[in-house]
MIDOSE-1310 file (N, C-alpha, C; in nm, 2 decimals, decimal comma, always signed):
residues 210
mspt	+0,09/-0,13/+0,00/-0,02/+0,00/+0,01/+0,09/+0,13/+0,01; +0,11/+0,18/-0,13/+0,20/+0,30/-0,14/+0,15/+0,40/-0,25; +0,06/+0,46/-0,22/-0,02/+0,54/-0,34/+0,09/+0,65/-0,36; +0,08/+0,72/-0,49/+0,17/+0,82/-0,52/+0,10/+0,96/-0,48
itiv	+0,19/+1,05/-0,42/+0,16/+1,17/-0,37/+0,19/+1,27/-0,47; +0,10/+1,33/-0,55/+0,16/+1,43/-0,65/+0,16/+1,57/-0,61; +0,26/+1,64/-0,58/+0,29/+1,77/-0,53/+0,28/+1,86/-0,65; +0,18/+1,96/-0,64/+0,17/+2,07/-0,76/+0,19/+2,19/-0,70
rhae	+0,27/+2,28/-0,75/+0,26/+2,42/-0,72/+0,15/+2,50/-0,81; +0,10/+2,59/-0,76/-0,03/+2,66/-0,80/+0,04/+2,72/-0,94; -0,07/+2,75/-1,04/-0,03/+2,81/-1,16/-0,01/+2,96/-1,13; +0,04/+3,04/-1,23/+0,07/+3,16/-1,24/-0,04/+3,25/-1,18
arhn	-0,02/+3,34/-1,07/-0,12/+3,44/-0,99/-0,07/+3,57/-1,02; -0,17/+3,66/-1,00/-0,15/+3,81/-1,02/-0,03/+3,85/-0,96; -0,01/+3,81/-0,83/+0,10/+3,85/-0,75/+0,24/+3,84/-0,82; +0,24/+3,72/-0,90/+0,37/+3,67/-0,97/+0,40/+3,77/-1,06
vepn	+0,33/+3,85/-1,13/+0,36/+3,94/-1,25/+0,32/+4,08/-1,24; +0,22/+4,12/-1,13/+0,19/+4,26/-1,15/+0,27/+4,34/-1,06; +0,30/+4,48/-1,10/+0,38/+4,56/-1,01/+0,30/+4,55/-0,87; +0,39/+4,57/-0,75/+0,34/+4,57/-0,63/+0,25/+4,46/-0,61
gdal	+0,26/+4,34/-0,66/+0,17/+4,23/-0,66/+0,15/+4,17/-0,53; +0,25/+4,20/-0,44/+0,25/+4,14/-0,30/+0,15/+4,20/-0,22; +0,10/+4,33/-0,26/+0,00/+4,40/-0,20/-0,14/+4,35/-0,21; -0,15/+4,26/-0,31/-0,28/+4,22/-0,34/-0,31/+4,11/-0,24
rdph	-0,44/+4,10/-0,20/-0,47/+4,02/-0,09/-0,54/+3,89/-0,16; -0,49/+3,78/-0,11/-0,53/+3,66/-0,17/-0,56/+3,65/-0,31; -0,46/+3,68/-0,42/-0,49/+3,71/-0,56/-0,54/+3,58/-0,65; -0,60/+3,60/-0,74/-0,66/+3,50/-0,83/-0,55/+3,47/-0,93
ltqk	-0,57/+3,37/-0,99/-0,48/+3,33/-1,13/-0,49/+3,44/-1,22; -0,36/+3,45/-1,30/-0,41/+3,52/-1,42/-0,47/+3,44/-1,54; -0,48/+3,51/-1,65/-0,55/+3,43/-1,76/-0,47/+3,33/-1,80; -0,32/+3,37/-1,81/-0,22/+3,28/-1,84/-0,23/+3,15/-1,76
gegq	-0,23/+3,19/-1,60/-0,23/+3,09/-1,50/-0,34/+2,99/-1,52; -0,45/+3,05/-1,57/-0,59/+2,95/-1,57/-0,56/+2,86/-1,69; -0,49/+2,91/-1,79/-0,45/+2,82/-1,90/-0,36/+2,72/-1,86; -0,24/+2,75/-1,77/-0,15/+2,65/-1,72/-0,23/+2,55/-1,64
aktl	-0,32/+2,59/-1,55/-0,39/+2,49/-1,47/-0,49/+2,39/-1,56; -0,55/+2,45/-1,66/-0,63/+2,36/-1,75/-0,54/+2,27/-1,82; -0,41/+2,31/-1,86/-0,33/+2,22/-1,93/-0,30/+2,10/-1,84; -0,30/+2,09/-1,72/-0,28/+1,98/-1,63/-0,36/+1,87/-1,66
qstf	-0,48/+1,91/-1,73/-0,58/+1,80/-1,75/-0,53/+1,71/-1,86; -0,44/+1,76/-1,94/-0,39/+1,67/-2,06/-0,25/+1,64/-2,03; -0,17/+1,70/-1,93/-0,03/+1,67/-1,92/-0,02/+1,57/-1,79; -0,12/+1,57/-1,69/-0,10/+1,47/-1,59/-0,14/+1,34/-1,63
phms	-0,07/+1,24/-1,63/-0,09/+1,12/-1,69/-0,20/+1,03/-1,61; -0,23/+1,05/-1,49/-0,32/+0,96/-1,43/-0,43/+1,01/-1,37; -0,50/+1,09/-1,44/-0,62/+1,16/-1,41/-0,72/+1,06/-1,35; -0,74/+0,93/-1,42/-0,83/+0,86/-1,38/-0,80/+0,77/-1,25
rikg	-0,67/+0,80/-1,20/-0,63/+0,73/-1,09/-0,63/+0,81/-0,96; -0,67/+0,93/-0,98/-0,68/+1,03/-0,85/-0,81/+1,00/-0,77; -0,75/+0,99/-0,64/-0,87/+0,94/-0,54/-0,88/+1,05/-0,45; -0,81/+1,15/-0,45/-0,83/+1,27/-0,36/-0,75/+1,40/-0,40
viss	-0,81/+1,49/-0,36/-0,72/+1,65/-0,39/-0,73/+1,73/-0,24; -0,61/+1,75/-0,22/-0,59/+1,83/-0,10/-0,53/+1,96/-0,13; -0,54/+2,07/-0,08/-0,51/+2,20/-0,13/-0,49/+2,32/-0,03; -0,39/+2,37/-0,04/-0,39/+2,51/+0,03/-0,52/+2,59/+0,01
pmrr	-0,57/+2,67/+0,09/-0,68/+2,74/+0,10/-0,69/+2,86/+0,04; -0,56/+2,90/-0,03/-0,55/+3,03/-0,10/-0,61/+3,02/-0,23; -0,67/+3,13/-0,29/-0,74/+3,12/-0,42/-0,67/+3,06/-0,52; -0,54/+3,10/-0,54/-0,45/+3,05/-0,65/-0,43/+2,92/-0,64
avqt	-0,42/+2,85/-0,54/-0,43/+2,70/-0,52/-0,56/+2,64/-0,54; -0,67/+2,70/-0,50/-0,79/+2,63/-0,52/-0,83/+2,64/-0,66; -0,79/+2,77/-0,73/-0,83/+2,76/-0,87/-0,75/+2,64/-0,94; -0,62/+2,64/-0,90/-0,54/+2,54/-0,98/-0,60/+2,41/-0,97
allg	-0,63/+2,35/-0,84/-0,69/+2,22/-0,82/-0,82/+2,22/-0,90; -0,91/+2,30/-0,90/-1,04/+2,30/-0,97/-1,02/+2,30/-1,13; -0,94/+2,39/-1,17/-0,93/+2,39/-1,32/-0,82/+2,27/-1,37; -0,71/+2,23/-1,28/-0,64/+2,12/-1,33/-0,69/+2,00/-1,31
fgpa	-0,76/+1,96/-1,20/-0,80/+1,83/-1,19/-0,96/+1,80/-1,18; -1,02/+1,90/-1,25/-1,18/+1,90/-1,24/-1,25/+1,77/-1,30; -1,18/+1,70/-1,41/-1,24/+1,59/-1,45/-1,23/+1,46/-1,35; -1,13/+1,46/-1,27/-1,11/+1,36/-1,18/-1,22/+1,40/-1,04
iqkg	-1,23/+1,53/-1,01/-1,31/+1,57/-0,91/-1,46/+1,53/-0,94; -1,49/+1,56/-1,05/-1,64/+1,55/-1,10/-1,68/+1,40/-1,10; -1,58/+1,33/-1,17/-1,60/+1,17/-1,19/-1,59/+1,10/-1,05; -1,50/+1,14/-0,96/-1,51/+1,07/-0,85/-1,62/+1,14/-0,73
nmkv	-1,69/+1,24/-0,77/-1,78/+1,31/-0,68/-1,70/+1,35/-0,56; -1,56/+1,40/-0,57/-1,49/+1,45/-0,47/-1,51/+1,59/-0,44; -1,46/+1,62/-0,31/-1,44/+1,75/-0,28/-1,30/+1,79/-0,25; -1,25/+1,92/-0,29/-1,12/+1,95/-0,26/-1,10/+1,98/-0,11
ilip	-1,02/+1,92/-0,04/-0,99/+1,92/+0,10/-0,89/+2,05/+0,12; -0,95/+2,16/+0,21/-0,85/+2,26/+0,21/-0,79/+2,26/+0,36; -0,66/+2,25/+0,37/-0,58/+2,25/+0,51/-0,51/+2,38/+0,51; -0,51/+2,46/+0,62/-0,46/+2,58/+0,62/-0,29/+2,57/+0,64
elqe	-0,26/+2,44/+0,70/-0,11/+2,43/+0,70/-0,04/+2,43/+0,58; -0,10/+2,42/+0,45/-0,04/+2,43/+0,33/-0,01/+2,54/+0,27; -0,08/+2,66/+0,34/-0,07/+2,78/+0,29/+0,08/+2,85/+0,27; +0,10/+2,97/+0,19/+0,24/+3,00/+0,17/+0,27/+3,06/+0,30
ssar	+0,42/+3,10/+0,33/+0,49/+3,11/+0,44/+0,48/+3,26/+0,49; +0,49/+3,35/+0,40/+0,50/+3,50/+0,46/+0,35/+3,54/+0,50; +0,37/+3,66/+0,55/+0,23/+3,73/+0,59/+0,22/+3,85/+0,52; +0,27/+3,85/+0,40/+0,22/+3,96/+0,30/+0,08/+3,94/+0,26
psdt	+0,01/+4,06/+0,22/-0,12/+4,04/+0,17/-0,14/+3,92/+0,06; -0,05/+3,92/-0,03/-0,07/+3,81/-0,14/-0,06/+3,66/-0,08; +0,01/+3,65/+0,05/-0,01/+3,53/+0,10/-0,08/+3,51/+0,22; -0,19/+3,59/+0,23/-0,29/+3,60/+0,32/-0,42/+3,56/+0,27
gspa	-0,49/+3,45/+0,33/-0,59/+3,38/+0,27/-0,75/+3,45/+0,29; -0,83/+3,38/+0,25/-0,98/+3,44/+0,29/-1,06/+3,35/+0,38; -1,16/+3,40/+0,44/-1,24/+3,32/+0,52/-1,31/+3,22/+0,46; -1,35/+3,10/+0,52/-1,40/+2,97/+0,45/-1,54/+3,03/+0,39
evlq	-1,62/+3,11/+0,43/-1,74/+3,15/+0,38/-1,73/+3,23/+0,26; -1,62/+3,29/+0,23/-1,58/+3,38/+0,12/-1,55/+3,25/+0,00; -1,47/+3,17/+0,04/-1,43/+3,08/-0,05/-1,53/+2,98/-0,10; -1,63/+2,94/+0,01/-1,75/+2,86/-0,04/-1,84/+2,94/-0,14
aefg	-1,86/+3,07/-0,11/-1,94/+3,16/-0,20/-1,89/+3,17/-0,33; -1,74/+3,19/-0,35/-1,68/+3,19/-0,47/-1,66/+3,06/-0,54; -1,62/+2,94/-0,48/-1,63/+2,83/-0,55/-1,71/+2,71/-0,53; -1,80/+2,73/-0,44/-1,92/+2,63/-0,42/-1,90/+2,51/-0,33
nvld	-1,98/+2,42/-0,33/-1,98/+2,32/-0,23/-1,88/+2,21/-0,26; -1,80/+2,23/-0,37/-1,69/+2,14/-0,42/-1,58/+2,15/-0,32; -1,57/+2,24/-0,22/-1,46/+2,27/-0,12/-1,51/+2,20/+0,00; -1,42/+2,13/+0,07/-1,43/+2,08/+0,21/-1,36/+2,17/+0,29
tqfl	-1,43/+2,27/+0,37/-1,35/+2,36/+0,45/-1,37/+2,33/+0,58; -1,38/+2,21/+0,64/-1,41/+2,18/+0,78/-1,29/+2,21/+0,87; -1,16/+2,22/+0,81/-1,03/+2,24/+0,88/-1,01/+2,40/+0,88; -1,09/+2,48/+0,83/-1,06/+2,62/+0,82/-1,15/+2,69/+0,94
fdgw	-1,07/+2,69/+1,04/-1,15/+2,76/+1,17/-1,16/+2,92/+1,16; -1,24/+2,97/+1,23/-1,26/+3,10/+1,24/-1,12/+3,17/+1,26; -1,08/+3,26/+1,16/-0,97/+3,33/+1,18/-0,85/+3,26/+1,15; -0,85/+3,17/+1,06/-0,74/+3,08/+1,02/-0,64/+3,18/+0,93
eykd	-0,72/+3,28/+0,86/-0,63/+3,34/+0,76/-0,58/+3,46/+0,82; -0,58/+3,49/+0,97/-0,51/+3,60/+1,04/-0,36/+3,56/+1,05; -0,27/+3,64/+1,01/-0,13/+3,60/+0,99/-0,06/+3,74/+1,06; +0,02/+3,71/+1,16/+0,14/+3,79/+1,19/+0,24/+3,70/+1,27
astt	+0,36/+3,76/+1,30/+0,47/+3,68/+1,37/+0,41/+3,60/+1,48; +0,30/+3,65/+1,54/+0,24/+3,58/+1,67/+0,17/+3,45/+1,65; +0,13/+3,43/+1,53/+0,03/+3,34/+1,50/+0,12/+3,21/+1,44; +0,04/+3,10/+1,42/+0,11/+2,98/+1,39/+0,15/+2,98/+1,23
yggr	+0,06/+3,05/+1,16/+0,07/+3,08/+1,01/+0,15/+3,20/+0,97; +0,18/+3,28/+1,06/+0,26/+3,39/+1,01/+0,41/+3,42/+1,01; +0,45/+3,50/+0,95/+0,61/+3,54/+0,95/+0,68/+3,43/+0,88; +0,80/+3,44/+0,89/+0,89/+3,35/+0,82/+0,97/+3,27/+0,92
dqak	+0,92/+3,25/+1,03/+0,99/+3,16/+1,13/+1,00/+3,02/+1,05; +1,14/+2,99/+1,03/+1,16/+2,85/+0,97/+1,11/+2,73/+1,06; +1,12/+2,76/+1,20/+1,08/+2,63/+1,28/+0,93/+2,63/+1,27; +0,85/+2,74/+1,26/+0,72/+2,73/+1,24/+0,68/+2,67/+1,10
vaer	+0,74/+2,71/+1,00/+0,71/+2,65/+0,87/+0,73/+2,51/+0,85; +0,86/+2,46/+0,92/+0,89/+2,31/+0,93/+0,77/+2,24/+1,00; +0,73/+2,29/+1,11/+0,62/+2,21/+1,17/+0,49/+2,22/+1,11; +0,46/+2,32/+1,03/+0,35/+2,32/+0,94/+0,37/+2,21/+0,83
arls	+0,48/+2,21/+0,78/+0,50/+2,11/+0,68/+0,48/+1,97/+0,72; +0,54/+1,94/+0,85/+0,54/+1,82/+0,92/+0,40/+1,79/+0,95; +0,32/+1,88/+0,99/+0,17/+1,83/+1,02/+0,10/+1,82/+0,90; +0,14/+1,88/+0,78/+0,07/+1,86/+0,65/+0,11/+1,70/+0,60
rvyi	+0,23/+1,67/+0,63/+0,25/+1,54/+0,58/+0,21/+1,43/+0,66; +0,18/+1,45/+0,80/+0,11/+1,36/+0,88/-0,02/+1,35/+0,81; -0,10/+1,46/+0,80/-0,23/+1,46/+0,76/-0,23/+1,38/+0,61; -0,15/+1,43/+0,53/-0,16/+1,37/+0,39/-0,15/+1,20/+0,40
rsva	-0,04/+1,16/+0,49/-0,02/+1,02/+0,52/-0,13/+0,95/+0,58; -0,22/+1,02/+0,67/-0,35/+0,94/+0,71/-0,44/+0,94/+0,60; -0,45/+1,01/+0,49/-0,53/+0,99/+0,38/-0,48/+0,88/+0,30; -0,36/+0,87/+0,29/-0,29/+0,80/+0,18/-0,30/+0,67/+0,23
ktls	-0,28/+0,63/+0,35/-0,31/+0,49/+0,41/-0,44/+0,42/+0,37; -0,54/+0,52/+0,33/-0,67/+0,45/+0,30/-0,68/+0,42/+0,15; -0,57/+0,45/+0,09/-0,57/+0,43/-0,07/-0,49/+0,28/-0,10; -0,49/+0,27/-0,24/-0,42/+0,14/-0,30/-0,29/+0,20/-0,36
nddh	-0,20/+0,11/-0,40/-0,07/+0,12/-0,45/-0,09/+0,21/-0,58; -0,20/+0,19/-0,66/-0,19/+0,25/-0,81/-0,29/+0,39/-0,78; -0,33/+0,40/-0,67/-0,39/+0,55/-0,66/-0,31/+0,67/-0,66; -0,36/+0,78/-0,69/-0,29/+0,90/-0,66/-0,36/+1,00/-0,57
lvvv	-0,28/+1,06/-0,48/-0,34/+1,18/-0,41/-0,29/+1,31/-0,46; -0,34/+1,41/-0,50/-0,29/+1,54/-0,54/-0,29/+1,63/-0,41; -0,19/+1,71/-0,42/-0,17/+1,81/-0,30/-0,11/+1,95/-0,37; -0,19/+2,05/-0,38/-0,15/+2,18/-0,43/-0,14/+2,27/-0,33
ahsg	+0,00/+2,34/-0,35/+0,07/+2,41/-0,26/+0,15/+2,54/-0,32; +0,25/+2,57/-0,24/+0,32/+2,71/-0,29/+0,46/+2,68/-0,29; +0,53/+2,75/-0,37/+0,68/+2,74/-0,39/+0,76/+2,73/-0,26; +0,74/+2,85/-0,19/+0,83/+2,84/-0,07/+0,79/+2,74/+0,03
firh	+0,67/+2,70/+0,04/+0,62/+2,61/+0,13/+0,65/+2,45/+0,09; +0,65/+2,43/-0,04/+0,69/+2,30/-0,08/+0,84/+2,26/-0,04; +0,92/+2,36/-0,03/+1,06/+2,32/-0,02/+1,09/+2,27/+0,14; +0,99/+2,29/+0,21/+0,99/+2,22/+0,35/+0,89/+2,10/+0,34
liqg	+0,80/+2,08/+0,25/+0,70/+1,96/+0,26/+0,79/+1,85/+0,21; +0,87/+1,85/+0,10/+0,94/+1,75/+0,05/+1,10/+1,75/+0,06; +1,14/+1,64/+0,11/+1,28/+1,64/+0,14/+1,37/+1,67/+0,02; +1,46/+1,76/+0,02/+1,54/+1,79/-0,09/+1,48/+1,86/-0,20
apkf	+1,35/+1,93/-0,18/+1,28/+1,93/-0,30/+1,35/+2,06/-0,38; +1,34/+2,05/-0,52/+1,39/+2,16/-0,60/+1,28/+2,27/-0,61; +1,31/+2,38/-0,66/+1,21/+2,49/-0,68/+1,13/+2,44/-0,79; +0,99/+2,46/-0,75/+0,88/+2,43/-0,86/+0,84/+2,57/-0,95
gnae	+0,83/+2,54/-1,07/+0,78/+2,64/-1,16/+0,61/+2,64/-1,14; +0,56/+2,74/-1,19/+0,42/+2,74/-1,17/+0,36/+2,64/-1,26; +0,25/+2,56/-1,18/+0,17/+2,46/-1,24/+0,26/+2,32/-1,27; +0,39/+2,32/-1,20/+0,47/+2,21/-1,21/+0,42/+2,10/-1,09
frac	+0,45/+1,98/-1,14/+0,39/+1,88/-1,05/+0,50/+1,77/-1,05; +0,54/+1,70/-0,93/+0,64/+1,60/-0,91/+0,57/+1,49/-0,82; +0,60/+1,36/-0,85/+0,57/+1,26/-0,76/+0,64/+1,22/-0,65; +0,57/+1,20/-0,56/+0,65/+1,15/-0,41/+0,59/+1,02/-0,36
kfvd	+0,64/+0,95/-0,28/+0,59/+0,86/-0,19/+0,65/+0,88/-0,03; +0,58/+0,83/+0,06/+0,62/+0,82/+0,19/+0,72/+0,74/+0,20; +0,82/+0,77/+0,28/+0,93/+0,68/+0,32/+0,90/+0,56/+0,40; +0,78/+0,58/+0,48/+0,74/+0,48/+0,55/+0,59/+0,49/+0,54
ilgd	+0,51/+0,46/+0,47/+0,36/+0,48/+0,44/+0,29/+0,39/+0,56; +0,34/+0,30/+0,61/+0,27/+0,22/+0,71/+0,30/+0,26/+0,86; +0,42/+0,34/+0,87/+0,45/+0,38/+1,01/+0,38/+0,50/+1,07; +0,41/+0,52/+1,19/+0,34/+0,62/+1,26/+0,46/+0,73/+1,32
dsla	+0,56/+0,74/+1,24/+0,67/+0,82/+1,27/+0,62/+0,96/+1,28; +0,66/+1,05/+1,35/+0,62/+1,19/+1,35/+0,66/+1,27/+1,24; +0,77/+1,23/+1,17/+0,81/+1,31/+1,06/+0,73/+1,28/+0,92; +0,69/+1,18/+0,90/+0,62/+1,12/+0,78/+0,68/+1,19/+0,66
llae	+0,82/+1,14/+0,64/+0,88/+1,19/+0,54/+0,85/+1,17/+0,40; +0,84/+1,26/+0,31/+0,81/+1,24/+0,16/+0,93/+1,25/+0,07; +0,96/+1,15/-0,02/+1,07/+1,16/-0,11/+1,02/+1,15/-0,25; +1,09/+1,23/-0,33/+1,06/+1,24/-0,48/+1,07/+1,11/-0,55
vslk	+1,00/+1,06/-0,62/+1,01/+0,95/-0,73/+1,00/+0,99/-0,86; +1,02/+0,89/-0,96/+0,99/+0,91/-1,09/+0,83/+0,88/-1,11; +0,78/+0,97/-1,19/+0,64/+0,97/-1,23/+0,61/+0,87/-1,33; +0,55/+0,75/-1,34/+0,53/+0,68/-1,44/+0,43/+0,72/-1,53
th	+0,45/+0,70/-1,66/+0,35/+0,78/-1,77/+0,24/+0,68/-1,82; +0,24/+0,56/-1,75/+0,15/+0,45/-1,79/+0,08/+0,39/-1,68
C-alpha cells in the first residue's frame, strides 16, 4: 500500500507578475495561469487514478486544483480538502487567505472547509501561520505530511493523491525539494507509509507515464 502523492505548485497568479503584486490580498490566477492549470488536464498522465485532492486554501491554489483536476473531481464526486497548514509562508497580503465562507461563496460546495477555523487567515509573527520563522514553517510542513499520510493510508498502490501548495512551502514539504515552476508537478511517496513516525517523510520518485 504505497499510493503516489503528486505535489503541485499553483499556476501563475496576479502577484507573480503585477507591479506591487505582493500587496494584493489572496490574488486569483492570471489568464495565463488559468491556461496553465487547465493544461494539467492533458499533461497529468493519471487523471483516472486520482482518489483525492488536498489544497492550500488560498485562491490561486484552489483555482489550480479545480481547473487542473476538475475531471477527476467530478468523476469521483470528490471535494477538494482545504488545510491551512499548506498555505504560503509569509504574512504579506498576497500570502494571506480568505475566510471559509468567502471561498465557499466563490467556488461552491466542491470545497471541504471543515479544517478552516474562524480566523485561520489571520497572519502575523505571533500566529502559527504568520511570519517566516523557519521552525514554524517546518512544523506546518510536518503536520501537513502527517495528515496527507493519514489519507494515503486509506488508498491503494495504484492510486494518486494530489496536493496543491506554494513554492516556498513545498521546499519544506518534500525532502530535498527543487524549486517548482508554476503549475509544475512532481511525484512523491512516503518513506514509511505504514509507520506512525512523527516526521512522515516524503521523497520524490519518478512519475510513471502509463
